[in-house]
N, C-alpha and C positions, 0 to 999 in steps of 0.2 A: 555609219549608224548611229546616231547621238542615242543618249541614256535612255529619253522615253521610248525611242523608238524599238530598243531590244528589250526591256521592260513589257513592252506590247507584245511584241513576238513571244514570250515567254506565256503573255498572258493566253494569249491564242493557242499555244500549245495544251496547255494545262483545259484549257474549254473545250479544246477537241478531243481531247482523252477524255473530258467527264470530271476530272479530278484537279485536287481533293475538294470534298465539300465542304460546307463552313464547319469549324471546331474541330475538324480531324487533321491528322498530321502527316507532311509528305519526308520520306526521308532522302537524302541529297548523298551520294556517292561522292563525296569530296578529296579529289587525290592531290590538291593544290595545285595542279596544273590552270593553266589560262582558261579553260571551257568550263571547268567544274569551278573555277570561282569565283567566276560570272553568272554563272547557273546561280549559285548561292546567294549572291547579293540580289538580283533579281529579283528571287523567291521572295528573301527576305524583305523585299522592299512590297512584294505584293502580298504579302502575310494578314499585315493588319486590315489592309484596303477589303482583302477579301474574305478572311475571318478565319484562317486555316493556321495551322501551325508547322514549323521549318526544325528537323532535326538534320545533323549532318553526321555522317560516317565514314569514317577513314582507316583504310586499312595500309598496317606497313606489309609489305610483303617482304620484308628483310634480304631483298636480292642484290642491294648493293651499298657501298656507303652514301653517308648522306640522307639514306631513308628517315632516323630517326627526326631528322631536321625538317623533313617534308612532314613528321606528325606533328611537332612543336609547332612548324610554321600554321595548319590548320586550326588547333588550337587556339591560338592567339588570334587569326581572324575570326573564330566563331567565338569569341570574349567578345572581340569589338563589334560585332553584329548581333552580340546579344543569343545566340542561336545555342542550344544543347548540343555538347560535343558527344560521339562516342567513338572508340579507337580501339583497336588489336594489333596483333602481331601474327603472321601464318608463316608454317614452317613449308611453304611454294617448292622447295626443293625436292621435300621429302613425299610431297604428294605428287609430284613427277614422277620420279621413283617410283612410289607406289601404281601407277597408272601406267608407268611406262610409254609417256606423252612429251610433251614440250614443256618449256615453262611458260611459256604463254598461254597453252591452254590451261595450266596446272595454276597461272594466278589469277586468271578470267575467273575460274571454277570458285577458287577462293574466296575472292572479291563479291560476287553476286552470293554465295553462301551465306558469306556474313553481312551482307547489304539484307538479304532476309531475314536473318537471325534479328536485329536491329529492326526489322519493321514490325515482326512480331511484337519484341519487346515492348515498343513505343506505341504499338496499336495502329498504326501506321494507314494510311490508304495504300499508298503506292512511295514507289522508290525511283528518285529522278534521276538520270545520269546525262551527263553533257555533251552528247556526240553532235555534230554540228555539222552542216551542209558539205565541207569538205569531207570529214570522216567518212559521209555518205558514198561522197564520191570516189574516195580510195578504196571503200570496202566492193562498190560495183566491180573498180579495175580489177582490184588481188581476185575476185572470182570469176571474173571472164577470163583470168590468165587460165584457173585453174579448170576451165571448161564445165562452169555451173549452167545449170538450166534456168529458163525463166523465173522461178520460184526460189533459187538460190541470187539471179541475179535483179531482185525487188530488193537487195538490200536490208536497210533496219526500217522497221515501222514505228511511226510515232508511238505506237503503245504496245505492249504485248504483255498480255496477262499483269503484272502490277506494278510492271517496268514502264517508266515514261520517259519520253525525249525531248523536253521543250525546246529546246535549240535548234531540231532539225533544221529545220529554214533559215537559219543563219549562219552566215560564213563565219572562218576565223578571222579575217580581218575584221567583221563587225566585232566579234568578241575583244580584240585590243584595243580597238578602239574605245568598246564601252568600258574598259578598264584603267585606260588611261583619261577618260573624262570622268573616272569615280576616284583616280587616285589611287588603285587598289595594285597589288604586287601580287604575284605566284612565283611560283616553285619550276622551274624546266628541269624535267628531266633529262640527263644526259643518254640515256638510252633511245631519245627520239630521233638520234640522228645517225645512231649505229648502222649502217648500210649492210649489215650482216639481215636484217629483219626485211622481210617482204614489204611489210606496210611505209616501212622509212625509205625505199628506195623507190616506191609509188609515189610516193609523198614529194620527194626530193630530187629524182631525176625524171620518171615515167610523166607525171601532171605537169611540169614546167615546159620539158618536151613538149609536148603534144601542145600547150596551149599556145607557144611561140610560134609553132609551125603549121598547124591547124585550126587552131579555134581558142582566141583569150577566153570565151565565157563558157570552157568544157567544164570546170565542175559544176556550174549550176545546170547545166544539160544533162551532164551525168546524172544526178542527183534527179533533175526530172523525170528521166527515163526509171531510175531508181522506183520513183515513187505509180510512175505509171504499171510498171512490175509488178511491184505490191501488191496493187488492186487488185489484180488481173488473178493473182495467186492466192487472194482470197477468196474470189469465187472459185478456183480449181479445188481450192482448200473442201472445202464444202461439199462438191459433187464427189470429192473422194471420200470424205467419211460417211456422208451418204452410202455411197457402196460398201464400203466397210462395214458398216452397220447392216446390211442385207447379206453381207457373204462370209461373215468373220462370226467366231466364238471363241473365248475364253476357257483354259482349262488350267489354271493355276497362275504358272509364269509363263505358260505356251498360247500364242494366237496362231489358230486355226482358222486357212481362208478354203474357199473352194476355186481351184486352179483353172475351171474354165471359164470361169465368171471373169477372173481376172483377166485372162488371156482374150477375152472377148470386149474389155472395156477400151476406150480410146487410150493409148498409148500414155497420153498425159495425165489423164487421171488415174490410169493403172502404176505410173512410178509413184504418185503420190500417194495412192494405197498401201504401196510397198513399202513407204518412207513411213509411214504412219505405223504398221504395221511394226516396222522395227522399233519407232519412237516410244511403242508399248512396250518393248519386250527388253527394255534395256538404255534409250538412246539412239541418236544416229555421231556420235562420237565416231572418227576414224571411217565411219562410212562414206562410201565415194560412188560417182554415179557406174563405175564400173560393177558394183556389190550388186546396186539394185537392179544393171542391165540383164546380170547372171541368174538373178530372181526372176524376171520374167522370160527368159529362157528355159528355165526349167517349169515354167508354169504352160509354156508352149509345148512342151516335148511329149511325143508320142513314146518315147520310151524311160520315162522318167521312173517309175516304180525303183523304190528303193535307193535312190537317190540323196545325196545331201550335200548342202552348200556351206563349208566354213565362213562364219564370218566373222570382224572383229567384238572382242567384247566377250571371249567364250561363249559366243552363240553359233548357233547353225540354223538354217531352213533343211527340214527334211520333206521331201514326197513319200507320204505313209499312205497305203489303201485310199488312194483317190484325193489327196489333202497334201495341203502346206502348211506344212507345223513349222512357225518360227517360235524358238525356245533355246534354251540353254545347250550346249553343246553336250551330247552322251555320245558314248558306244554303241553303235546299233550292226547289229551282226550281219553281216552280209550285206552292208550298206556300199555304196561305189562316191567318195569323194570326187565331187567334181575338180576340187582344185582347194590347196594347202591357203590358208590365211597367213597374208601377209601384214 
């Protein structure tokens, strides 16, 4: 892919996402890696033509030696391109300890929280991140290995809320060719070759094996599958939201559902309703398919009165007076715990 082709692909990505309008800004998540450098450069080239502004944002996760050098590289690049630069340092380790989660999850949350802060401070209309077609293929395989359903296998969308992915139709090889043509350098994160991480094993071991033995065009095929499943997930989410509006009400921090209506819905819709109820009462962090299935079993049970199901995040689902109640965990006299939270 030559320079005009990648810029055109990013332009198409912007138009598909309907952002940004003339006069508005877009925040680019700039790590210093190849993908984000190519995205920033392409957007800077398009900004004058389309009449929008570009702002770069780099978060130093402070997890390894050399992270300060990454920030310095990003600052220098932005000076060269004439792009305003915002940066901050995060205590990712502290967040991981506080939330009792992994470093990768904590880093992602810190990063997106920072990007949203920069968007608000600059009045930008969108946040652009550099995920490519290769990232999409890797994500689908990782979720397949974990046993995800059709919604999870839908992978990443070109736009979710104010986050856009203009490079989602571009391969990593095309990104590297673009950078060579433009004479642009980038930073290599040494953790990207650490095989302790699942994504790296998928990238460096599983995908090359499958391409060599089964399908040389596997990444493109997986990305296409993810896109098709994502379109179907949008329809399914619409059906679930409609049912949720009909059978649910909110009482403070608690969402209350009609279990009979939930049990009578098509399983795919019922699962999505449960996930949406969980999203409204604390999010889906550490929620697994097994939690969703246990909630549906509770809804279908004929002797569920007084029972409860502990969930991640200090929450539980309680069956009380013919209703399923999603909310903060509490001590309920006489309640029967289905299973300890893991």
